[in-house]
MDTraj code that builds the backbone (N, CA, C; nanometers):
import mdtraj as md
import numpy as np

residues = "MET ALA THR LEU THR TYR VAL TYR SER GLU GLN THR ALA VAL LEU GLY PRO LEU ALA THR TYR ALA GLU PRO HIS THR TYR ASP LEU CYS VAL VAL HIS ALA LYS GLY LEU THR VAL PRO ARG GLY TRP ASP VAL ILE ARG LEU LEU SER GLU TYR VAL GLU PRO ALA PRO THR PRO ASP ASP LEU LEU ALA LEU ALA ASP ALA VAL ARG GLU ALA GLY ARG PRO ARG LEU SER PRO GLY ALA VAL ALA ALA VAL GLY VAL ARG ALA GLU PRO GLU MET ASN ARG THR VAL GLU THR GLY ARG ARG GLY HIS LEU ARG ILE LEU ARG ASP ARG".split()
xyz = np.array([
    [-0.0069, -1.0157, -1.3664],
    [-0.0456, -0.9258, -1.2423],
    [-0.1588, -0.8277, -1.4002],
    [-0.2946, -0.7703, -1.2972],
    [-0.3795, -0.7180, -1.3902],
    [-0.4185, -0.6034, -1.2519],
    [-0.4514, -0.4872, -1.3952],
    [-0.5519, -0.4279, -1.3205],
    [-0.6852, -0.4262, -1.3346],
    [-0.7867, -0.3723, -1.1965],
    [-0.9081, -0.3939, -1.2321],
    [-0.9735, -0.2581, -1.1922],
    [-1.0375, -0.2179, -1.3181],
    [-1.0789, -0.0839, -1.3275],
    [-1.2617, -0.0740, -1.2966],
    [-1.3748, 0.0139, -1.2873],
    [-1.4964, -0.0722, -1.2279],
    [-1.5206, 0.0482, -1.2258],
    [-1.6779, 0.0826, -1.3102],
    [-1.7525, 0.1979, -1.2938],
    [-1.8919, 0.2166, -1.2574],
    [-1.9424, 0.1864, -1.1387],
    [-2.1015, 0.1271, -1.0405],
    [-2.1936, 0.1846, -1.1320],
    [-2.1643, 0.3118, -1.2172],
    [-2.2892, 0.3626, -1.2328],
    [-2.3594, 0.3004, -1.4118],
    [-2.2804, 0.2189, -1.4615],
    [-2.2099, 0.1014, -1.5944],
    [-2.2258, -0.0015, -1.5828],
    [-2.2177, -0.0802, -1.4477],
    [-2.2232, -0.2286, -1.4403],
    [-2.0532, -0.2927, -1.4841],
    [-2.0118, -0.2268, -1.4635],
    [-1.8228, -0.2996, -1.5462],
    [-1.7910, -0.2529, -1.4686],
    [-1.6769, -0.4094, -1.5200],
    [-1.5685, -0.3814, -1.4060],
    [-1.4913, -0.4549, -1.5577],
    [-1.3444, -0.4178, -1.5552],
    [-1.2347, -0.4089, -1.6996],
    [-1.1425, -0.4592, -1.6129],
    [-1.1086, -0.6133, -1.6478],
    [-0.9516, -0.6285, -1.6203],
    [-0.8178, -0.6511, -1.7055],
    [-0.7526, -0.5114, -1.7201],
    [-0.6607, -0.4823, -1.7964],
    [-0.4937, -0.5410, -1.7523],
    [-0.3623, -0.4640, -1.8351],
    [-0.3067, -0.4590, -1.7778],
    [-0.2549, -0.3723, -1.6840],
    [-0.1430, -0.4079, -1.5931],
    [-0.1283, -0.3335, -1.5095],
    [-0.1282, -0.1764, -1.5116],
    [-0.1507, -0.1255, -1.4089],
    [-0.1772, 0.0760, -1.4813],
    [-0.0197, 0.0644, -1.4470],
    [0.0293, 0.1844, -1.4798],
    [0.1370, 0.2662, -1.4295],
    [0.1621, 0.3944, -1.3744],
    [-0.0155, 0.3824, -1.3224],
    [-0.0463, 0.4782, -1.1677],
    [-0.1847, 0.4676, -1.1567],
    [-0.1618, 0.5458, -0.9572],
    [-0.3167, 0.4964, -0.9593],
    [-0.4040, 0.5359, -1.0031],
    [-0.5078, 0.5654, -0.9921],
    [-0.6642, 0.5914, -1.0438],
    [-0.7859, 0.5635, -0.9170],
    [-0.8472, 0.6446, -0.9442],
    [-1.0365, 0.6320, -0.8286],
    [-1.0384, 0.4997, -0.8671],
    [-1.1174, 0.4105, -0.7306],
    [-1.1724, 0.2970, -0.8887],
    [-1.0593, 0.1838, -0.9753],
    [-0.9546, 0.1934, -0.8660],
    [-0.9011, 0.0815, -0.9647],
    [-0.7770, -0.0085, -0.8475],
    [-0.7651, -0.1299, -0.8576],
    [-0.7161, -0.2066, -0.8127],
    [-0.6343, -0.3193, -0.8158],
    [-0.4549, -0.3004, -0.8238],
    [-0.3958, -0.4148, -0.8932],
    [-0.4431, -0.5511, -0.8088],
    [-0.4160, -0.6435, -0.9277],
    [-0.4349, -0.7770, -0.8698],
    [-0.3427, -0.8676, -0.9095],
    [-0.3359, -0.9498, -0.8403],
    [-0.2197, -1.0947, -0.8276],
    [-0.2967, -1.2167, -0.9362],
    [-0.1917, -1.2621, -1.0284],
    [-0.2389, -1.3653, -1.0752],
    [-0.3641, -1.4612, -1.0772],
    [-0.3577, -1.5172, -0.9159],
    [-0.4378, -1.5595, -0.8395],
    [-0.6156, -1.5031, -0.8650],
    [-0.5978, -1.3834, -0.8657],
    [-0.7097, -1.2902, -0.8212],
    [-0.7465, -1.2398, -0.9558],
    [-0.6673, -1.2367, -1.0023],
    [-0.7309, -1.1711, -1.2021],
    [-0.7857, -1.3114, -1.2565],
    [-0.7223, -1.4122, -1.2319],
    [-0.7887, -1.5543, -1.2803],
    [-0.9100, -1.5705, -1.2198],
    [-0.9464, -1.5694, -1.1484],
    [-1.0543, -1.6024, -1.0349],
    [-1.1575, -1.5146, -0.9810],
    [-1.1119, -1.3806, -1.1215],
    [-1.2352, -1.2450, -1.0468],
    [-1.3770, -1.3134, -1.1105],
    [-1.4501, -1.2582, -1.0380],
    [-1.5863, -1.2714, -1.0772],
    [-1.7136, -1.1075, -1.0136],
    [-1.7841, -1.1295, -1.0594],
    [-1.8598, -0.9390, -1.0305],
    [-2.0482, -1.0122, -1.0113],
    [-2.1116, -0.9107, -0.9194],
    [-2.1814, -0.9564, -0.9325],
    [-2.3252, -0.9482, -1.0598],
    [-2.4131, -1.0418, -1.0481],
    [-2.5630, -1.0698, -1.1307],
    [-2.5845, -0.9345, -1.2090],
    [-2.5400, -0.9050, -1.2996],
    [-2.6122, -0.8153, -1.3828],
    [-2.4646, -0.6999, -1.4573],
    [-2.3875, -0.7556, -1.4103],
    [-2.2416, -0.7108, -1.4221],
    [-2.2003, -0.7090, -1.5675],
    [-2.1104, -0.6734, -1.6436],
    [-2.0246, -0.7271, -1.7580],
    [-1.8820, -0.6823, -1.7294],
    [-1.8116, -0.8149, -1.7019],
    [-1.6646, -0.7768, -1.7241],
    [-1.5811, -0.7936, -1.8397],
    [-1.4067, -0.6724, -1.8892],
    [-1.4215, -0.6949, -2.0081],
    [-1.2694, -0.7690, -1.9802],
    [-1.2026, -0.8494, -2.0112],
    [-1.1287, -0.8956, -2.0041],
    [-1.0205, -0.8580, -2.1153],
    [-0.9048, -0.7575, -2.0728],
    [-0.8420, -0.7055, -2.1966],
    [-0.7053, -0.7942, -2.2271],
    [-0.6479, -0.8802, -2.0473],
    [-0.5384, -0.9884, -2.1521],
    [-0.6129, -1.0980, -2.1453],
    [-0.5370, -1.2265, -2.1863],
    [-0.5370, -1.3522, -2.2103],
    [-0.5045, -1.3914, -2.1614],
    [-0.3869, -1.3775, -2.0926],
    [-0.2991, -1.4814, -1.9585],
    [-0.2095, -1.3463, -1.8794],
    [-0.2122, -1.3990, -1.7741],
    [-0.1676, -1.3008, -1.6859],
    [-0.0008, -1.3758, -1.6119],
    [0.0906, -1.2799, -1.6208],
    [0.2589, -1.2996, -1.5683],
    [0.2396, -1.2015, -1.4814],
    [0.3086, -1.2939, -1.4407],
    [0.3994, -1.2571, -1.2965],
    [0.5419, -1.1837, -1.3258],
    [0.5330, -1.0803, -1.3067],
    [0.6847, -0.9557, -1.3390],
    [0.7703, -0.9654, -1.2517],
    [0.8494, -0.9750, -1.3478],
    [0.9950, -1.0054, -1.2824],
    [1.0659, -0.9143, -1.1611],
    [1.0774, -0.9298, -1.0706],
    [1.1131, -0.8522, -0.9394],
    [1.2206, -0.7529, -1.0304],
    [1.2395, -0.6464, -0.9608],
    [1.2897, -0.5397, -1.0221],
    [1.4091, -0.4431, -0.9369],
    [1.5094, -0.4244, -0.9501],
    [1.6327, -0.3532, -0.8837],
    [1.5705, -0.2851, -0.7877],
    [1.4413, -0.1447, -0.8211],
    [1.3676, -0.1035, -0.7733],
    [1.3049, -0.1664, -0.6211],
    [1.1930, -0.3313, -0.6159],
    [1.1850, -0.3929, -0.5287],
    [1.2652, -0.4324, -0.4469],
    [1.4435, -0.4705, -0.4816],
    [1.5146, -0.4842, -0.3637],
    [1.5687, -0.3632, -0.2978],
    [1.5391, -0.2379, -0.3522],
    [1.6337, -0.0910, -0.3057],
    [1.4619, -0.0932, -0.1951],
    [1.3638, -0.0876, -0.2351],
    [1.2845, -0.0675, -0.1234],
    [1.2808, -0.1846, -0.0156],
    [1.2986, -0.2994, -0.0319],
    [1.2840, -0.3867, 0.0504],
    [1.4268, -0.3487, 0.1559],
    [1.5304, -0.2871, 0.0980],
    [1.6405, -0.2720, 0.1664],
    [1.6478, -0.1336, 0.2829],
    [1.5303, -0.0745, 0.2019],
    [1.5376, 0.0615, 0.2810],
    [1.4251, 0.0022, 0.3562],
    [1.3375, -0.0611, 0.3703],
    [1.2509, -0.0472, 0.4758],
    [1.2854, -0.1325, 0.5612],
    [1.4413, -0.2137, 0.5580],
    [1.4331, -0.2678, 0.6475],
    [1.5716, -0.2432, 0.7516],
    [1.5865, -0.1649, 0.6812],
    [1.6985, 0.0097, 0.6949],
    [1.6428, 0.0751, 0.8525],
    [1.5343, 0.1375, 0.8294],
    [1.4292, 0.2371, 0.8503],
    [1.3697, 0.1021, 1.0023],
    [1.3269, 0.0176, 0.9845],
    [1.2987, -0.0604, 1.0288],
    [1.4211, -0.1020, 1.1857],
    [1.5494, -0.0517, 1.1059],
    [1.6358, -0.1643, 1.2454],
    [1.6643, 0.0133, 1.2565],
    [1.6566, 0.1037, 1.2670],
    [1.6952, 0.2253, 1.3366],
    [1.6431, 0.2163, 1.4968],
    [1.7520, 0.2414, 1.5604],
    [1.6798, 0.2494, 1.7074],
    [1.5923, 0.3328, 1.7428],
    [1.5388, 0.3798, 1.8036],
    [1.4555, 0.4752, 1.8296],
    [1.4547, 0.4825, 1.9957],
    [1.5248, 0.6129, 2.0297],
    [1.4916, 0.6430, 2.1062],
    [1.4362, 0.7601, 2.1790],
    [1.3710, 0.7384, 2.3265],
    [1.2640, 0.8575, 2.3629],
    [1.3581, 0.9801, 2.4247],
    [1.2644, 1.0778, 2.4826],
    [1.2981, 1.2295, 2.4873],
    [1.3814, 1.2088, 2.6068],
    [1.3643, 1.0941, 2.6741],
    [1.3912, 1.1068, 2.8469],
    [1.5642, 1.0641, 2.8048],
    [1.6026, 0.9472, 2.6996],
    [1.7019, 0.8278, 2.6514],
    [1.8192, 0.9489, 2.5683],
    [1.7051, 1.0461, 2.5415],
    [1.8116, 1.1165, 2.4645],
    [1.9003, 1.2371, 2.5533],
    [1.7864, 1.2972, 2.6421],
    [1.8533, 1.4332, 2.7261],
    [1.9413, 1.3248, 2.8220],
    [1.9300, 1.1571, 2.8924],
    [2.0330, 1.1637, 2.9066],
    [2.1748, 1.0974, 2.9027],
    [2.1869, 1.0385, 2.7851],
    [2.2578, 0.9950, 2.6932],
    [2.3498, 1.1083, 2.6265],
    [2.2628, 1.2545, 2.6893],
    [2.3654, 1.3760, 2.6205],
    [2.3490, 1.3581, 2.4191],
    [2.2752, 1.3079, 2.3735],
    [2.2511, 1.3437, 2.2232],
    [2.1786, 1.4066, 2.2069],
    [2.1893, 1.5341, 2.0859],
    [2.0845, 1.5888, 1.9864],
    [1.9734, 1.5262, 1.9849],
    [1.8881, 1.5438, 1.9892],
    [1.7566, 1.4545, 1.9471],
    [1.6970, 1.6047, 1.7903],
    [1.6922, 1.4925, 1.6490],
    [1.6374, 1.5899, 1.5790],
    [1.5181, 1.6788, 1.5568],
    [1.5072, 1.7381, 1.5108],
    [1.3607, 1.7904, 1.5482],
    [1.2275, 1.7200, 1.4688],
    [1.1404, 1.6916, 1.5510],
    [1.0547, 1.6305, 1.4787],
    [0.9391, 1.7368, 1.4006],
    [0.9198, 1.6842, 1.2601],
    [0.8519, 1.7752, 1.1280],
    [0.6758, 1.7915, 1.2359],
    [0.6378, 1.5923, 1.2379],
    [0.4926, 1.5866, 1.2912],
    [0.4874, 1.5344, 1.4351],
    [0.4451, 1.5826, 1.5516],
    [0.4486, 1.5588, 1.6717],
    [0.2939, 1.4874, 1.7599],
    [0.2817, 1.3388, 1.7212],
    [0.1503, 1.2849, 1.7392],
    [0.1738, 1.2112, 1.9016],
    [0.0737, 1.2344, 1.9103],
    [0.0688, 1.1872, 2.0277],
    [-0.0662, 1.0960, 2.0271],
    [-0.0155, 0.9265, 2.0719],
    [-0.2002, 0.7997, 2.0621],
    [-0.2535, 0.8693, 2.1730],
    [-0.3795, 0.8986, 2.1315],
    [-0.4733, 0.8791, 2.2873],
    [-0.6023, 0.7708, 2.2519],
    [-0.5708, 0.6849, 2.1685],
    [-0.6631, 0.5487, 2.1640],
    [-0.6206, 0.4138, 2.1150],
    [-0.6930, 0.3251, 2.0486],
    [-0.6635, 0.2327, 1.9766],
    [-0.8100, 0.1046, 1.9534],
    [-0.8196, 0.0928, 1.8542],
    [-0.9214, -0.0200, 1.7941],
    [-0.8526, -0.1146, 1.7083],
    [-0.7977, -0.2063, 1.7342],
    [-0.7499, -0.3401, 1.6565],
    [-0.6461, -0.2761, 1.6558],
    [-0.5748, -0.2856, 1.6039],
    [-0.4507, -0.2727, 1.4903],
    [-0.4605, -0.1243, 1.4211],
    [-0.6051, -0.0163, 1.4481],
    [-0.5363, 0.1422, 1.3907],
    [-0.5695, 0.1926, 1.5048],
    [-0.4829, 0.3106, 1.5350],
    [-0.4311, 0.3803, 1.6426],
    [-0.5108, 0.6005, 1.6524],
    [-0.5807, 0.6377, 1.7202],
    [-0.6186, 0.7372, 1.7061],
    [-0.5293, 0.8356, 1.8017],
    [-0.4602, 0.9520, 1.6340],
    [-0.3528, 1.0358, 1.6893],
    [-0.3973, 1.1615, 1.6639],
    [-0.3765, 1.2389, 1.7823],
    [-0.4094, 1.3211, 1.7857],
    [-0.2294, 1.4926, 1.7569],
    [-0.2186, 1.5895, 1.6822],
    [-0.0900, 1.6666, 1.7560],
    [-0.1123, 1.7076, 1.8703],
    [0.0187, 1.7184, 1.9220],
    [0.0549, 1.7943, 2.0632],
    [0.0461, 1.9565, 2.0218],
])
top = md.Topology()
chain = top.add_chain()
for i, resn in enumerate(residues, 1):
    res = top.add_residue(resn, chain, resSeq=i)
    for name in ("N", "CA", "C"):
        top.add_atom(name, md.element.get_by_symbol(name[0]), res)
traj = md.Trajectory(xyz[None], top)
């Protein structure tokens, strides 16, 4: 994997080691996309790596996946169902209502 950094004003793209934190105008690329990177005519590409190696999975990856699966599998009760069952609902920090949809994007407004 590699991180692509670009500067429009200098018409330069730099492909280097995977960044440890996010910055503006940087993108992490997989090995396939790092090797096949092309830039617009007139731009310079600086490649700081000669080989791109896929990192091995870490315990953090497995924990993040387990947390995502656990959250997705958690049952969601509507306010009416909560009242019918007699379960006390946890207060929601961010109460929003969907007001529209375009493709996979949703428009939300505060209640």
